[in-house]
N, C-alpha and C positions, 0 to 999 in steps of 0.2 A: 160305514167302515171305516170312512175316510177322517171319519170325529175320533174314531177308535184309537186309529196310528198316534193322530195328531193329541190327541192325551198322552196315549202312550209315551211320543215324544219331548212332553212338557211335563212330566213326570220323573225320567230318566234327567232330563237337564236340574231338573230341581234340586235330583238327588247327587248328581254329581257335583252341581254347586255348593252343597250344605256336607258333603264328599269333604272338597276343596278346601271351601271353609276349617273345616274341624283337623286337618290334613296343618292346614297353616295356622292354626291356633297353638297344635301342636310343636314345629318347629321355636315357634316363642318362646313358650314354654322351654323346651331344649332349652334352647339360645340360653337361657337364664340359669339354667340347670351351669350348662357345662360354662359358662360365665363366672358363676359362682364357686364352682369348685377347681375353678382355674387360679382363685387369690387362693383357695390352701397350697401350692406346689409354692406358691411365691411366697407369703411366711412364710414357710419354714426354712425357706432359702434365706432371708432375712435374718432368722433365726441361725444358723446355721453360720452363717456370717460375721455374725455377735459373737457366737459362742470362739470361730476361729480369734477373733480381735482381741476376744478376752484371753485368749490364753498366749498370745505372742509377749515375750521377753526379749530385750536389749543386752546387753551385758550387763549393765548397771544392773538389774534386775535378778538377775543369776548373782550377782554378786553378793546383794543384801541380802536374797534370801540364804544363802550357803554360809557367810559370814554368822548370820543372826539364829542360826537354829544355835550355833554350837556357846555364840556368849549365852541368849537363852537358859544353856542345858548348866551353865553353870551358874548363873541365878539362882535356877530352881534348886542344883546343889547345895549354892547358902543357904534358901529359905529352908529347905528343909534338915538341915542341923538348927534350929529354932527355937523348935517345940521344946526338943531338950536339954537345949541350952540358954537361953534368952533368959533373961532376968526380967525384962520391961516389957509389961503388957500389950501397949501399944506396938513395941515393937516386934515381939511373934505374931499379933493383928496385921501388921502390914506384911511379915515375909507372909504369909498362907494370902493375903489376896496377890501379891509377886508369884508364886507359883500357880496361883488359880487363874491368874492370866493367859502367862508363859508355856505354861502349857498346854494350850491351845490352840498357839500360835506356831507351836515348832510346829505343828502337826498338821496345819495352815500352810506351812511353809515348805515343809516335805512333799505336801502332794504335790504346790507348785512346780518344785521342780521335775516331778514323778511324771508329769504333763505335760511340762515344757522339750523335756527328752534328756533333765539335764543329771550331772552325780548332786544327790544332798551333799556329799563329803566337801568342805573350805578348799579349794585349788592349795595345790604346793606353793610353800614359797611365805604361809601366814602361821604362825608361832597359836595356838589354843591356847598359850597360858600363858598370853602376855611380858616374856622376857624375847628378847630379841637376839639375835644370834647371825655370823654370817651369811647374807645370801636368806635372810625372811627377816618379816614385819610384823610387830608385835598388834595383836586387834585387839584396838579403843576400850580399852579399860576391863579387858581380863586381867584378874589374878592369876599370880604363877604360884606354883605348887609351894614354895614357901610358905608364899600367905595363905594357903589356903588348910595347909598343914598345922598353922598358928590357929588358921580359927576353930579350928579341929581341934584344937585341943583346947579352946579357952572354954571358960564358965562364967556366967551369972554377969556382971555387970564391965567385966573385960569383954566378955565373947560380945555382947552392947553397942561394946563401942568401935571394936572392930570389926562388926556386921554394918553398923553405919557409912561408917569409914568408906570400907571397901565398895558396897551397895552404891554410895554416892558416887566412885569413878566409872562403876561400872555400867550404871547410867549415865552417865555423862558419855559415856562411848558409844553407849549404844543411841542413843540424843543423838551425840555427832552421826553414825554410820542410818539413820534413820532422814537427816536432812541432805547425804549425801544422795541417797535414795529418792526423796520429793526433787533434789535438780535436776537428775539424771536418769534417772529412768521412766520408761515408757506402759509401765503395763498399769493399768489402772490400780487393780488389788492391793499390789505391791505399795502402789504410791497412801492411795490411801491407809495401810496398814504403816506404813512410816510415820504417816502425819498421827495416827494414834499413839502408838508407841513415842510419837517426841514428848508429845502433852499428855500422855501418863506416866510417864521418868520424868517427869517435867515437877512434876505434883508431887512426884513420890521419892524427888530427890528434896525438896523443901517440906516433906514432911522429917526423912531421913535424919534435915540439917537441925530440927526441931528438936529429936530426940539428943542428937547429939548435942545441941546444945545443955543441957538438961541433967545431960547424966554426968 
């Protein structure tokens, strides 16, 4: 009888030991699972922080977008005239490229301003048509109403020369604005776009000048 009791006690001890070992193993597995899932919130937080940092903008970034949008719109308006008025094939092709590049940039900058909670319109005190009146400042390179009307009325080689001259001035104004953003802006995306605008439009100015020289 005593032998049976001892055997049962031994069996119970073995069973308990196995149960404790299994529980410890499960605890280790669960601990590993908790650790693994713990990296997800941390990663999400980091991604969120990056997104917030990317969405931040200083006054220079906001001004750059607000001013460049109408600046681009006028360039697109000028480019839209070329298919029916220009005579030079290379100038027509360049006008199409200008429109294709600047239309999407307008959309991009408008989206930035919306994300930053800022108005998309340029601030008061900046004349959209390149002329200065008391209390206002002309936007760099913008053509005034009289120049735009003359361009719309011109055709053939007259249009080509006028378009090249006006677009060179227009591009140089945009390059000036882009350099200001690169120097004073803080938003990485805005500064990157400014760098791209400077490079693209500087190359287009060279092409426009070559066209103008042979007209």
